[in-house]
MDTraj code that builds the backbone (N, CA, C; nanometers):
import mdtraj as md
import numpy as np

residues = "MET ASP ILE LEU VAL ILE GLU ASP ASP SER ASP VAL ALA GLU PHE ILE SER ILE ALA PHE GLU MET ALA TRP PRO GLY ALA ASN ILE ARG GLN THR HIS LEU GLY LYS ASN ALA LEU GLU LEU ALA GLY LYS GLU ASN TYR ASN LEU ILE ILE LEU ASP LEU ASN LEU PRO ASP ILE GLU GLY TYR GLU VAL LEU HIS CYS ILE ARG PRO LEU THR SER ALA PRO VAL ILE ILE ALA SER VAL ARG SER SER GLU ALA GLU ILE VAL LYS GLY LEU GLU TYR GLY ALA ASP ASP TYR ILE VAL LYS PRO PHE GLY GLN LEU GLU LEU VAL ALA ARG ALA ARG ALA VAL LEU ARG ARG SER GLN GLU LEU ASN ILE TYR ALA PRO VAL ILE ARG GLY PRO ILE ARG LEU GLU PRO GLY LYS GLY GLU LEU ILE TYR GLY THR LYS LYS ILE HIS VAL THR ARG THR GLU SER LEU ILE LEU SER LEU LEU LEU GLN ASN PRO GLY GLN LEU VAL THR TYR SER GLN LEU GLU GLU ILE ILE TRP GLY GLU HIS GLY ILE CYS PRO ASN SER SER ASP ALA ILE ARG VAL TYR VAL SER ARG LEU ARG ALA LYS ILE GLY LYS ASP TYR GLN ASN LYS ILE ASN ILE ARG ALA HIS ALA GLY ALA GLY TYR ILE LEU THR VAL".split()
xyz = np.array([
    [7.6709, 8.9547, 9.6010],
    [7.7663, 9.0644, 9.6132],
    [7.8520, 9.0428, 9.7372],
    [7.9821, 9.0271, 9.7189],
    [8.0764, 9.0066, 9.8290],
    [8.1657, 9.1295, 9.8406],
    [8.1645, 9.1913, 9.9581],
    [8.2350, 9.3174, 9.9788],
    [8.3273, 9.3052, 10.0997],
    [8.4510, 9.3516, 10.0840],
    [8.5472, 9.3541, 10.1938],
    [8.5677, 9.4988, 10.2378],
    [8.5399, 9.5256, 10.3653],
    [8.5564, 9.6586, 10.4216],
    [8.6763, 9.6558, 10.5161],
    [8.7807, 9.7320, 10.4809],
    [8.9032, 9.7384, 10.5622],
    [8.9041, 9.8743, 10.6313],
    [8.8637, 9.8777, 10.7556],
    [8.8392, 10.0038, 10.8266],
    [8.8608, 9.9823, 10.9765],
    [8.9449, 10.0680, 11.0387],
    [8.9762, 10.0471, 11.1803],
    [8.8775, 10.1147, 11.2756],
    [8.7926, 10.2016, 11.2239],
    [8.6889, 10.2657, 11.3053],
    [8.5610, 10.1837, 11.2930],
    [8.5203, 10.1201, 11.4024],
    [8.4049, 10.0300, 11.3969],
    [8.2768, 10.1022, 11.3578],
    [8.2615, 10.2295, 11.4010],
    [8.1411, 10.3059, 11.3654],
    [8.1362, 10.3328, 11.2155],
    [8.2503, 10.3690, 11.1588],
    [8.2563, 10.3947, 11.0141],
    [8.2333, 10.2650, 10.9370],
    [8.2928, 10.1561, 10.9833],
    [8.2736, 10.0271, 10.9179],
    [8.1266, 9.9879, 10.9165],
    [8.0573, 10.0128, 11.0269],
    [7.9149, 9.9809, 11.0336],
    [7.8346, 10.0718, 10.9417],
    [7.8709, 10.1997, 10.9353],
    [7.8069, 10.2967, 10.8470],
    [7.8182, 10.2512, 10.7020],
    [7.9375, 10.2059, 10.6629],
    [7.9604, 10.1584, 10.5270],
    [7.8798, 10.0316, 10.4996],
    [7.8815, 9.9405, 10.5957],
    [7.8094, 9.8136, 10.5790],
    [7.6603, 9.8361, 10.5607],
    [7.6034, 9.9264, 10.6391],
    [7.4604, 9.9558, 10.6278],
    [7.4282, 10.0123, 10.4898],
    [7.5166, 10.0994, 10.4393],
    [7.4949, 10.1584, 10.3063],
    [7.4855, 10.0501, 10.2005],
    [7.5760, 9.9529, 10.2058],
    [7.5760, 9.8464, 10.1057],
    [7.4627, 9.7472, 10.1265],
    [7.4263, 9.7246, 10.2515],
    [7.3134, 9.6346, 10.2785],
    [7.1832, 9.6922, 10.2235],
    [7.1707, 9.8251, 10.2294],
    [7.0515, 9.8900, 10.1741],
    [7.0530, 9.8859, 10.0215],
    [7.1725, 9.9028, 9.9634],
    [7.1835, 9.9054, 9.8163],
    [7.1746, 9.7660, 9.7567],
    [7.2342, 9.6685, 9.8254],
    [7.2354, 9.5310, 9.7768],
    [7.1889, 9.4377, 9.8889],
    [7.0581, 9.4247, 9.9089],
    [7.0067, 9.3361, 10.0140],
    [7.0625, 9.1942, 9.9959],
    [7.1083, 9.1384, 10.1054],
    [7.1659, 9.0047, 10.0989],
    [7.3139, 9.0038, 10.0680],
    [7.3749, 9.1229, 10.0569],
    [7.5180, 9.1300, 10.0288],
    [7.5971, 9.0662, 10.1431],
    [7.7053, 8.9984, 10.1077],
    [7.7949, 8.9389, 10.2072],
    [7.9079, 9.0377, 10.2331],
    [7.9071, 9.0982, 10.3523],
    [8.0036, 9.2032, 10.3839],
    [8.0978, 9.1542, 10.4934],
    [8.2261, 9.1540, 10.4634],
    [8.3283, 9.1114, 10.5587],
    [8.4054, 9.2342, 10.6047],
    [8.4223, 9.2486, 10.7357],
    [8.4921, 9.3633, 10.7912],
    [8.6215, 9.3187, 10.8595],
    [8.7232, 9.4005, 10.8460],
    [8.8462, 9.3798, 10.9213],
    [8.9122, 9.5143, 10.9448],
    [8.9797, 9.5288, 11.0598],
    [9.0483, 9.6546, 11.0897],
    [9.1994, 9.6423, 11.0726],
    [9.2456, 9.5248, 11.0284],
    [9.3884, 9.5004, 11.0133],
    [9.4254, 9.4762, 10.8671],
    [9.5320, 9.5417, 10.8238],
    [9.5775, 9.5228, 10.6875],
    [9.6263, 9.3824, 10.6605],
    [9.6965, 9.3228, 10.7574],
    [9.7474, 9.1871, 10.7403],
    [9.6331, 9.0889, 10.7200],
    [9.5280, 9.1033, 10.7985],
    [9.4120, 9.0162, 10.7845],
    [9.3436, 9.0372, 10.6502],
    [9.3389, 9.1632, 10.6053],
    [9.2765, 9.1954, 10.4764],
    [9.3474, 9.1246, 10.3620],
    [9.4807, 9.1201, 10.3662],
    [9.5569, 9.0532, 10.2611],
    [9.5294, 8.9026, 10.2611],
    [9.5160, 8.8456, 10.3795],
    [9.4837, 8.7030, 10.3889],
    [9.3454, 8.6754, 10.3300],
    [9.2488, 8.7606, 10.3630],
    [9.1127, 8.7426, 10.3124],
    [9.1071, 8.7591, 10.1612],
    [9.1775, 8.8598, 10.1105],
    [9.1765, 8.8853, 9.9661],
    [9.2379, 8.7705, 9.8883],
    [9.3342, 8.7021, 9.9507],
    [9.3977, 8.5901, 9.8839],
    [9.3155, 8.4627, 9.8857],
    [9.2172, 8.4567, 9.9763],
    [9.1374, 8.3339, 9.9911],
    [8.9985, 8.3455, 9.9287],
    [8.9409, 8.4652, 9.9297],
    [8.8027, 8.4843, 9.8859],
    [8.7973, 8.5704, 9.7604],
    [8.6898, 8.5536, 9.6829],
    [8.6676, 8.6356, 9.5639],
    [8.5681, 8.7465, 9.5965],
    [8.6174, 8.8680, 9.6080],
    [8.5318, 8.9819, 9.6410],
    [8.4965, 9.0604, 9.5150],
    [8.3776, 9.1202, 9.5173],
    [8.3342, 9.2058, 9.4073],
    [8.3817, 9.3494, 9.4250],
    [8.4093, 9.3875, 9.5513],
    [8.4444, 9.5266, 9.5815],
    [8.5209, 9.5311, 9.7130],
    [8.6202, 9.6210, 9.7205],
    [8.6974, 9.6409, 9.8434],
    [8.6969, 9.7887, 9.8789],
    [8.6644, 9.8190, 10.0052],
    [8.6715, 9.9548, 10.0577],
    [8.7899, 9.9606, 10.1530],
    [8.8817, 10.0528, 10.1310],
    [9.0080, 10.0551, 10.2051],
    [9.0319, 10.1889, 10.2744],
    [9.0470, 10.1834, 10.4067],
    [9.0920, 10.2995, 10.4840],
    [9.2443, 10.3044, 10.4783],
    [9.3014, 10.4230, 10.4846],
    [9.4466, 10.4351, 10.4787],
    [9.5117, 10.4278, 10.6165],
    [9.4405, 10.4695, 10.7201],
    [9.4970, 10.4745, 10.8550],
    [9.4644, 10.3463, 10.9313],
    [9.5437, 10.2435, 10.9072],
    [9.5239, 10.1153, 10.9724],
    [9.6265, 10.0980, 11.0841],
    [9.5942, 10.0215, 11.1874],
    [9.6845, 10.0117, 11.3034],
    [9.8110, 9.9308, 11.2798],
    [9.8114, 9.8425, 11.1796],
    [9.9282, 9.7561, 11.1616],
    [10.0087, 9.7843, 11.0352],
    [9.9398, 9.8112, 10.9241],
    [10.0081, 9.8335, 10.7964],
    [9.9524, 9.9602, 10.7318],
    [10.0394, 10.0412, 10.6780],
    [9.9961, 10.1599, 10.6049],
    [9.9042, 10.1202, 10.4898],
    [9.7954, 10.1960, 10.4711],
    [9.6966, 10.1623, 10.3697],
    [9.7527, 10.1520, 10.2295],
    [9.8490, 10.2366, 10.1948],
    [9.9076, 10.2306, 10.0610],
    [9.9834, 10.0995, 10.0406],
    [10.0468, 10.0490, 10.1467],
    [10.1160, 9.9210, 10.1363],
    [10.0156, 9.8080, 10.1154],
    [9.9017, 9.8167, 10.1844],
    [9.7964, 9.7174, 10.1652],
    [9.7485, 9.7202, 10.0211],
    [9.7257, 9.8403, 9.9670],
    [9.6793, 9.8537, 9.8290],
    [9.7803, 9.7937, 9.7320],
    [9.9085, 9.8228, 9.7551],
    [10.0136, 9.7711, 9.6677],
    [10.0177, 9.6179, 9.6708],
    [10.0016, 9.5604, 9.7900],
    [10.0118, 9.4150, 9.8055],
    [9.8847, 9.3421, 9.7649],
    [9.7718, 9.4108, 9.7690],
    [9.6445, 9.3428, 9.7431],
    [9.6183, 9.3260, 9.5933],
    [9.6822, 9.4097, 9.5115],
    [9.6549, 9.4058, 9.3680],
    [9.6856, 9.2720, 9.3019],
    [9.7990, 9.2073, 9.3354],
    [9.8250, 9.0760, 9.2730],
    [9.7319, 8.9657, 9.3232],
    [9.6620, 8.9910, 9.4341],
    [9.5793, 8.8876, 9.4960],
    [9.4363, 8.8857, 9.4445],
    [9.3878, 8.9991, 9.3943],
    [9.2476, 9.0083, 9.3549],
    [9.2296, 9.1096, 9.2431],
    [9.1287, 9.0865, 9.1606],
    [9.0953, 9.1823, 9.0547],
    [8.9798, 9.2726, 9.0963],
    [8.9359, 9.2627, 9.2228],
    [8.8226, 9.3425, 9.2703],
    [8.8554, 9.4911, 9.2678],
    [8.7609, 9.5763, 9.2275],
    [8.7835, 9.7203, 9.2341],
    [8.8074, 9.7643, 9.3784],
    [8.8938, 9.8630, 9.3973],
    [8.9270, 9.9145, 9.5304],
    [8.8916, 10.0631, 9.5373],
    [8.8123, 10.0995, 9.6381],
    [8.7813, 10.2396, 9.6651],
    [8.8476, 10.2773, 9.7971],
    [8.9347, 10.3773, 9.7943],
    [8.9936, 10.4293, 9.9171],
    [8.8919, 10.5209, 9.9842],
    [8.8720, 10.5017, 10.1154],
    [8.7853, 10.5888, 10.1956],
    [8.8707, 10.6428, 10.3089],
    [8.9052, 10.7714, 10.3031],
    [9.0031, 10.8249, 10.3973],
    [8.9716, 10.9688, 10.4367],
    [9.0223, 11.0078, 10.5547],
    [9.0108, 11.1472, 10.5986],
    [9.1167, 11.2331, 10.5300],
    [9.2142, 11.1724, 10.4693],
    [9.3198, 11.2476, 10.4007],
    [9.2598, 11.3100, 10.2743],
    [9.2501, 11.4413, 10.2754],
    [9.1726, 11.5086, 10.1709],
    [9.2558, 11.5912, 10.0739],
    [9.3878, 11.5952, 10.0912],
    [9.4692, 11.6779, 10.0026],
    [9.4744, 11.6191, 9.8627],
    [9.4969, 11.7055, 9.7667],
    [9.5077, 11.6602, 9.6280],
    [9.6219, 11.5611, 9.6131],
    [9.7322, 11.5851, 9.6869],
    [9.8474, 11.4960, 9.6784],
    [9.8116, 11.3544, 9.7220],
    [9.7311, 11.3425, 9.8281],
    [9.6918, 11.2098, 9.8764],
    [9.5995, 11.1406, 9.7762],
    [9.5067, 11.2160, 9.7194],
    [9.4140, 11.1579, 9.6222],
    [9.4894, 11.1084, 9.4994],
    [9.5815, 11.1910, 9.4499],
    [9.6618, 11.1524, 9.3341],
    [9.7458, 11.0288, 9.3666],
    [9.8027, 11.0266, 9.4872],
    [9.8838, 10.9115, 9.5286],
    [9.7998, 10.7841, 9.5303],
    [9.6774, 10.7952, 9.5820],
    [9.5890, 10.6793, 9.5858],
    [9.5611, 10.6244, 9.4469],
    [9.5361, 10.7138, 9.3524],
    [9.5111, 10.6713, 9.2149],
    [9.6374, 10.6117, 9.1527],
    [9.7524, 10.6716, 9.1831],
    [9.8778, 10.6209, 9.1293],
    [9.9082, 10.4805, 9.1807],
    [9.8664, 10.4543, 9.3042],
    [9.8912, 10.3229, 9.3630],
    [9.7917, 10.2180, 9.3118],
    [9.6929, 10.2606, 9.2323],
    [9.6048, 10.1638, 9.1691],
    [9.4635, 10.1598, 9.2199],
    [9.4239, 10.2549, 9.3061],
    [9.2846, 10.2593, 9.3504],
    [9.1942, 10.2947, 9.2331],
    [9.0727, 10.2385, 9.2321],
    [8.9771, 10.2691, 9.1262],
    [8.9013, 10.3977, 9.1536],
    [8.8944, 10.4384, 9.2805],
    [8.8313, 10.5645, 9.3177],
    [8.8793, 10.6020, 9.4571],
    [8.8545, 10.7278, 9.4947],
    [8.8987, 10.7810, 9.6237],
    [8.7865, 10.8696, 9.6767],
    [8.7367, 10.8381, 9.7957],
    [8.6298, 10.9170, 9.8563],
    [8.6779, 10.9690, 9.9914],
    [8.6527, 11.0968, 10.0171],
    [8.7028, 11.1623, 10.1377],
    [8.5975, 11.1585, 10.2483],
    [8.6394, 11.1209, 10.3680],
    [8.5516, 11.1226, 10.4850],
    [8.5405, 11.2656, 10.5383],
    [8.4259, 11.3040, 10.5916],
    [8.3012, 11.2262, 10.5977],
    [8.2278, 11.2291, 10.4636],
    [8.1613, 11.1216, 10.4314],
    [8.0842, 11.1129, 10.3077],
    [7.9464, 11.0557, 10.3403],
    [7.8531, 11.0784, 10.2494],
    [7.7185, 11.0256, 10.2666],
    [7.7081, 10.8849, 10.2122],
    [7.6125, 10.8116, 10.2625],
    [7.5928, 10.6745, 10.2159],
    [7.5545, 10.6702, 10.0689],
    [7.4735, 10.7666, 10.0244],
    [7.4323, 10.7681, 9.8840],
    [7.5500, 10.7935, 9.7915],
    [7.6407, 10.8835, 9.8327],
    [7.7587, 10.9103, 9.7504],
    [7.8464, 10.7856, 9.7420],
    [7.8659, 10.7179, 9.8543],
    [7.9478, 10.5967, 9.8541],
    [7.8890, 10.4912, 9.7611],
    [7.7594, 10.4702, 9.7707],
    [7.6940, 10.3700, 9.6865],
    [7.7048, 10.4087, 9.5390],
    [7.6887, 10.5387, 9.5083],
    [7.6991, 10.5844, 9.3690],
    [7.8384, 10.5572, 9.3132],
    [7.9401, 10.5843, 9.3925],
    [8.0765, 10.5591, 9.3472],
    [8.1015, 10.4093, 9.3298],
    [8.0465, 10.3300, 9.4230],
    [8.0612, 10.1844, 9.4125],
    [7.9942, 10.1323, 9.2862],
    [7.8746, 10.1807, 9.2575],
    [7.8053, 10.1371, 9.1358],
    [7.8866, 10.1724, 9.0117],
    [7.9521, 10.2896, 9.0140],
    [8.0301, 10.3336, 8.8983],
    [8.1488, 10.2407, 8.8729],
    [8.2241, 10.2076, 8.9789],
    [8.3404, 10.1207, 8.9578],
    [8.2970, 9.9786, 8.9234],
    [8.1852, 9.9346, 8.9797],
    [8.1347, 9.8006, 8.9473],
    [8.0848, 9.7947, 8.8041],
    [8.0226, 9.9041, 8.7579],
    [7.9756, 9.9086, 8.6198],
    [8.0941, 9.8998, 8.5236],
    [8.2023, 9.9691, 8.5553],
    [8.3216, 9.9618, 8.4713],
    [8.3765, 9.8198, 8.4689],
    [8.3745, 9.7550, 8.5852],
    [8.4229, 9.6175, 8.5943],
    [8.3393, 9.5239, 8.5080],
    [8.2078, 9.5383, 8.5135],
    [8.1181, 9.4534, 8.4355],
    [8.1338, 9.4795, 8.2867],
    [8.1535, 9.6068, 8.2491],
    [8.1717, 9.6398, 8.1084],
    [8.2979, 9.5754, 8.0537],
    [8.4049, 9.5750, 8.1347],
    [8.5302, 9.5163, 8.0893],
    [8.5170, 9.3665, 8.0648],
    [8.4324, 9.3013, 8.1428],
    [8.4170, 9.1570, 8.1289],
    [8.3577, 9.1178, 7.9940],
    [8.2850, 9.2094, 7.9297],
    [8.2238, 9.1761, 7.8016],
    [8.3007, 9.2354, 7.6836],
    [8.4065, 9.3100, 7.7120],
    [8.4865, 9.3665, 7.6038],
    [8.5702, 9.2566, 7.5378],
    [8.5673, 9.2523, 7.4082],
    [8.6541, 9.1600, 7.3354],
    [8.7955, 9.2167, 7.3327],
    [8.8964, 9.1338, 7.3096],
    [9.0330, 9.1849, 7.2953],
    [9.0396, 9.2915, 7.1857],
    [9.1221, 9.3916, 7.2081],
    [9.1411, 9.4987, 7.1101],
    [9.2789, 9.4808, 7.0479],
    [9.2827, 9.4664, 6.9159],
    [9.4084, 9.4442, 6.8450],
    [9.4318, 9.5598, 6.7486],
    [9.5485, 9.6197, 6.7587],
    [9.5832, 9.7302, 6.6697],
    [9.7294, 9.7134, 6.6309],
    [9.7527, 9.6651, 6.5085],
    [9.8900, 9.6390, 6.4662],
    [9.9540, 9.5356, 6.5568],
    [10.0722, 9.5668, 6.6113],
    [10.1426, 9.4703, 6.6969],
    [10.0918, 9.4695, 6.8418],
    [9.9908, 9.5525, 6.8715],
    [9.9424, 9.5661, 7.0091],
    [9.8164, 9.4828, 7.0285],
    [9.8111, 9.4148, 7.1400],
    [9.6907, 9.3400, 7.1768],
    [9.6555, 9.3746, 7.3215],
    [9.5331, 9.4221, 7.3410],
    [9.4832, 9.4537, 7.4755],
    [9.3813, 9.3480, 7.5159],
    [9.4037, 9.2847, 7.6296],
    [9.3128, 9.1835, 7.6837],
    [9.2488, 9.2405, 7.8102],
    [9.1354, 9.3136, 7.7975],
    [9.0753, 9.3776, 7.9148],
    [9.0373, 9.2797, 8.0254],
    [8.9844, 9.1628, 7.9870],
    [8.9427, 9.0662, 8.0884],
    [9.0586, 9.0153, 8.1718],
    [9.1762, 9.0051, 8.1097],
    [9.2950, 8.9575, 8.1806],
    [9.3771, 9.0722, 8.2398],
    [9.3441, 9.1950, 8.1995],
    [9.4217, 9.3087, 8.2470],
    [9.5629, 9.3086, 8.1906],
    [9.5755, 9.2778, 8.0602],
    [9.7071, 9.2672, 7.9983],
    [9.7159, 9.3484, 7.8696],
    [9.8273, 9.4175, 7.8527],
    [9.8631, 9.4838, 7.7279],
    [9.9853, 9.4105, 7.6748],
    [9.9740, 9.3573, 7.5534],
    [10.0802, 9.2740, 7.4977],
    [10.1374, 9.3417, 7.3735],
    [10.2699, 9.3556, 7.3711],
    [10.3398, 9.4114, 7.2552],
    [10.4593, 9.3204, 7.2288],
    [10.4492, 9.2360, 7.1253],
    [10.5563, 9.1402, 7.0999],
    [10.5694, 9.0450, 7.2175],
    [10.6878, 9.0424, 7.2758],
    [10.7115, 8.9565, 7.3926],
    [10.6888, 9.0307, 7.5238],
    [10.6604, 9.1579, 7.5155],
    [10.6402, 9.2375, 7.6363],
    [10.4943, 9.2278, 7.6808],
    [10.4734, 9.1926, 7.8064],
    [10.3386, 9.1822, 7.8623],
    [10.3287, 9.2753, 7.9833],
    [10.2311, 9.3659, 7.9788],
    [10.2175, 9.4687, 8.0818],
    [10.0839, 9.4513, 8.1526],
    [10.0872, 9.4495, 8.2858],
    [9.9619, 9.4449, 8.3624],
    [9.9000, 9.5838, 8.3650],
    [9.7698, 9.5902, 8.3365],
    [9.6975, 9.7174, 8.3421],
    [9.5726, 9.7002, 8.4280],
    [9.5337, 9.8071, 8.4970],
    [9.4142, 9.8044, 8.5802],
    [9.2896, 9.8200, 8.4940],
    [9.1736, 9.8074, 8.5552],
    [9.0473, 9.8245, 8.4826],
    [9.0400, 9.9620, 8.4168],
    [9.0688, 10.0662, 8.4938],
    [9.0582, 10.2013, 8.4401],
    [9.1578, 10.2225, 8.3273],
    [9.2802, 10.1734, 8.3444],
    [9.3796, 10.1847, 8.2379],
    [9.3340, 10.1099, 8.1126],
    [9.2694, 9.9948, 8.1316],
    [9.2173, 9.9194, 8.0174],
    [9.1105, 9.9985, 7.9429],
    [9.0236, 10.0652, 8.0182],
    [8.9190, 10.1463, 7.9556],
    [8.9796, 10.2579, 7.8707],
    [9.0796, 10.3249, 7.9262],
    [9.1455, 10.4339, 7.8537],
    [9.2148, 10.3802, 7.7287],
    [9.2907, 10.2730, 7.7452],
    [9.3622, 10.2140, 7.6318],
    [9.2666, 10.1640, 7.5238],
    [9.1569, 10.1013, 7.5669],
    [9.0600, 10.0494, 7.4708],
    [9.0060, 10.1611, 7.3827],
    [8.9706, 10.2733, 7.4442],
    [8.9168, 10.3861, 7.3681],
    [9.0229, 10.4444, 7.2751],
    [9.1469, 10.4570, 7.3235],
    [9.2548, 10.5106, 7.2406],
    [9.2877, 10.4176, 7.1236],
    [9.2916, 10.2863, 7.1506],
    [9.3253, 10.1901, 7.0460],
    [9.2174, 10.1803, 6.9396],
    [9.0932, 10.2069, 6.9792],
    [8.9837, 10.2034, 6.8828],
    [8.9772, 10.3307, 6.7983],
    [9.0561, 10.4305, 6.8388],
    [9.0575, 10.5578, 6.7650],
    [9.2012, 10.6026, 6.7409],
    [9.2839, 10.5206, 6.6763],
    [9.4250, 10.5563, 6.6575],
    [9.4405, 10.6793, 6.5694],
    [9.5315, 10.7669, 6.6108],
    [9.5578, 10.8871, 6.5333],
    [9.4515, 10.9938, 6.5456],
    [9.3487, 10.9691, 6.6264],
    [9.2411, 11.0658, 6.6447],
    [9.2406, 11.1175, 6.7883],
    [9.1951, 11.2404, 6.8053],
    [9.1879, 11.2989, 6.9388],
    [9.0747, 11.2338, 7.0179],
    [9.1100, 11.1770, 7.1319],
    [9.0104, 11.1271, 7.2269],
    [9.0015, 11.2320, 7.3368],
    [8.8865, 11.2942, 7.3489],
    [8.8728, 11.4090, 7.4377],
    [8.8587, 11.3672, 7.5834],
    [8.8824, 11.4637, 7.6724],
    [8.8638, 11.4390, 7.8158],
    [8.7194, 11.3981, 7.8441],
    [8.6236, 11.4595, 7.7756],
    [8.4834, 11.4263, 7.8014],
    [8.4525, 11.2823, 7.7620],
    [8.5140, 11.2343, 7.6521],
    [8.4948, 11.0939, 7.6119],
    [8.5541, 10.9996, 7.7161],
    [8.6722, 11.0340, 7.7649],
    [8.7368, 10.9516, 7.8662],
    [8.6598, 10.9549, 7.9978],
    [8.6104, 11.0732, 8.0354],
    [8.5324, 11.0854, 8.1587],
    [8.4076, 10.9978, 8.1527],
    [8.3424, 10.9961, 8.0374],
    [8.2188, 10.9187, 8.0244],
    [8.2450, 10.7695, 8.0338],
    [8.3538, 10.7218, 7.9688],
    [8.3791, 10.5777, 7.9715],
    [8.4296, 10.5331, 8.1092],
    [8.4959, 10.6239, 8.1831],
    [8.5480, 10.5881, 8.3148],
    [8.4422, 10.6020, 8.4237],
    [8.3745, 10.7171, 8.4259],
    [8.2817, 10.7454, 8.5360],
    [8.1348, 10.7431, 8.4963],
    [8.1053, 10.7186, 8.3696],
    [7.9664, 10.7208, 8.3275],
    [7.9230, 10.8612, 8.2929],
    [7.7987, 10.8717, 8.2493],
    [7.7493, 11.0003, 8.1983],
    [7.7404, 11.1077, 8.3053],
    [7.7402, 11.0681, 8.4341],
    [7.7264, 11.1673, 8.5406],
    [7.8597, 11.2288, 8.5813],
    [7.9717, 11.1660, 8.5429],
    [8.1030, 11.2226, 8.5705],
    [8.1222, 11.2596, 8.7153],
    [8.1106, 11.1604, 8.8079],
    [8.1052, 11.1925, 8.9495],
    [8.2407, 11.2252, 9.0112],
    [8.3510, 11.2060, 8.9390],
    [8.4812, 11.2410, 8.9940],
    [8.5008, 11.3928, 8.9851],
    [8.5228, 11.4616, 9.0994],
    [8.5302, 11.6084, 9.0980],
    [8.6523, 11.6627, 9.0246],
    [8.7626, 11.5888, 9.0222],
    [8.8840, 11.6340, 8.9545],
    [8.9203, 11.5345, 8.8443],
    [8.8234, 11.5102, 8.7555],
    [8.8385, 11.4024, 8.6583],
    [8.9558, 11.4232, 8.5628],
    [8.9778, 11.5458, 8.5172],
    [9.0886, 11.5695, 8.4238],
    [9.2230, 11.5403, 8.4897],
    [9.2379, 11.5823, 8.6164],
    [9.3611, 11.5535, 8.6896],
    [9.3789, 11.4033, 8.7073],
    [9.2694, 11.3345, 8.7384],
    [9.2762, 11.1899, 8.7578],
    [9.3170, 11.1205, 8.6284],
    [9.2609, 11.1644, 8.5158],
    [9.2950, 11.1041, 8.3868],
    [9.4430, 11.1241, 8.3561],
    [9.4958, 11.2415, 8.3861],
    [9.6386, 11.2663, 8.3636],
    [9.7243, 11.1694, 8.4458],
    [9.6787, 11.1397, 8.5679],
    [9.7508, 11.0441, 8.6525],
    [9.7484, 10.9055, 8.5887],
    [9.6306, 10.8631, 8.5429],
    [9.6181, 10.7314, 8.4801],
    [9.7079, 10.7202, 8.3570],
    [9.7072, 10.8222, 8.2725],
    [9.7878, 10.8195, 8.1504],
    [9.9367, 10.8212, 8.1844],
    [9.9745, 10.9008, 8.2841],
    [10.1146, 10.9053, 8.3267],
    [10.1600, 10.7682, 8.3753],
    [10.0726, 10.6995, 8.4479],
    [10.1054, 10.5661, 8.4971],
    [10.1174, 10.4666, 8.3808],
    [10.0312, 10.4818, 8.2799],
    [10.0384, 10.3959, 8.1626],
    [10.1715, 10.4138, 8.0904],
    [10.2112, 10.5380, 8.0731],
    [10.3381, 10.5650, 8.0051],
    [10.4538, 10.5011, 8.0805],
    [10.4494, 10.5105, 8.2146],
    [10.5561, 10.4518, 8.2957],
    [10.5587, 10.3000, 8.2807],
    [10.4408, 10.2391, 8.2733],
    [10.4343, 10.0934, 8.2576],
    [10.4844, 10.0499, 8.1209],
    [10.4505, 10.1264, 8.0182],
    [10.4943, 10.0926, 7.8822],
    [10.6468, 10.0992, 7.8723],
    [10.7051, 10.1984, 7.9387],
    [10.8509, 10.2089, 7.9412],
    [10.9067, 10.2856, 7.8233],
    [11.0243, 10.3438, 7.8423],
    [11.0851, 10.4282, 7.7389],
    [11.1169, 10.3512, 7.6115],
    [11.1519, 10.2231, 7.6256],
    [11.1894, 10.1451, 7.5067],
    [11.0726, 10.1270, 7.4107],
    [10.9501, 10.1355, 7.4629],
    [10.8328, 10.1110, 7.3793],
    [10.7505, 10.2376, 7.3542],
    [10.7857, 10.3489, 7.4206],
    [10.7039, 10.4690, 7.4073],
    [10.7099, 10.5295, 7.2685],
    [10.8187, 10.4995, 7.1917],
    [10.8230, 10.5488, 7.0535],
    [10.7367, 10.4625, 6.9618],
    [10.6923, 10.3448, 7.0123],
    [10.6075, 10.2557, 6.9337],
    [10.4615, 10.2644, 6.9784],
    [10.4411, 10.2897, 7.1066],
    [10.3071, 10.3114, 7.1614],
    [10.3085, 10.4509, 7.2227],
    [10.2773, 10.5499, 7.1438],
    [10.2934, 10.6886, 7.1858],
    [10.1574, 10.7510, 7.2189],
    [10.1396, 10.7900, 7.3438],
    [10.0171, 10.8588, 7.3872],
    [10.0523, 11.0056, 7.4041],
    [10.0096, 11.0869, 7.3091],
    [10.0433, 11.2295, 7.3082],
    [9.9298, 11.3126, 7.3669],
    [9.9663, 11.4036, 7.4549],
    [9.8666, 11.4909, 7.5173],
    [9.8437, 11.6148, 7.4324],
    [9.7194, 11.6569, 7.4239],
    [9.6834, 11.7848, 7.3635],
    [9.6238, 11.8691, 7.4754],
    [9.6994, 11.9689, 7.5159],
    [9.6676, 12.0455, 7.6361],
    [9.5217, 12.0904, 7.6394],
    [9.4547, 12.0541, 7.7476],
    [9.3163, 12.0956, 7.7676],
    [9.2152, 12.0251, 7.6807],
    [9.2607, 11.9333, 7.5944],
    [9.1688, 11.8689, 7.5002],
    [9.1561, 11.7186, 7.5226],
    [9.2714, 11.6483, 7.5279],
    [9.2649, 11.5042, 7.5423],
    [9.3935, 11.4394, 7.4973],
    [9.3838, 11.3207, 7.4348],
    [9.5028, 11.2431, 7.3975],
    [9.4851, 11.1804, 7.2596],
    [9.5999, 11.1602, 7.1944],
    [9.6034, 11.0871, 7.0665],
    [9.7052, 10.9748, 7.0803],
    [9.6663, 10.8548, 7.0369],
    [9.7574, 10.7399, 7.0405],
    [9.8045, 10.7107, 6.8990],
    [9.9352, 10.6968, 6.8842],
    [9.9926, 10.6567, 6.7564],
    [10.0714, 10.5284, 6.7766],
    [10.0616, 10.4384, 6.6803],
    [10.1339, 10.3103, 6.6882],
    [10.2089, 10.2869, 6.5575],
])
top = md.Topology()
chain = top.add_chain()
for i, resn in enumerate(residues, 1):
    res = top.add_residue(resn, chain, resSeq=i)
    for name in ("N", "CA", "C"):
        top.add_atom(name, md.element.get_by_symbol(name[0]), res)
traj = md.Trajectory(xyz[None], top)
């Protein structure tokens, strides 16, 4: 288990490292307090998990998140004191796999890490999903429609996979919550988070293709995909 901790508070970084060392004895944990250094490390090493603070001394955490995505497929958990709903939504929109607010307990952090890692492992064994002209490649993080190729995150792949396997049928929030967070549903605002993920998917698909790949919301219930 290789973990990159990007955190400018040395006490917090040590707290996080101890949590992972207890959960995964023998884990290789790399710490850095600089965003620039984090990008260099992410481009050179293959990490299983990245923990990212937003308040870094050199580069804004959201910029690090934006730049780190093309460099690694590792799940990213934001760990920040910024606790407003707007900040959490922004973190998810920028591509974080989860967002945990400081102060947090070591057990909660490990539980969230296990959840995102479980999703990552599940995606690795998913076969491509083909529905009409659409092909989803979860392992590659690609949605292909004709000549159009769209990059999708792990969570977006999970949502799309479930929708594509049930075309024309209502996929409920509870079904989506279970496939994203597991049976325990540890995300406190899961419905809001799912709306963010779906909104981001629609933006990636683009207006030219939304009439061909249509994800329709049913208020308070879930989503239906038509192709």
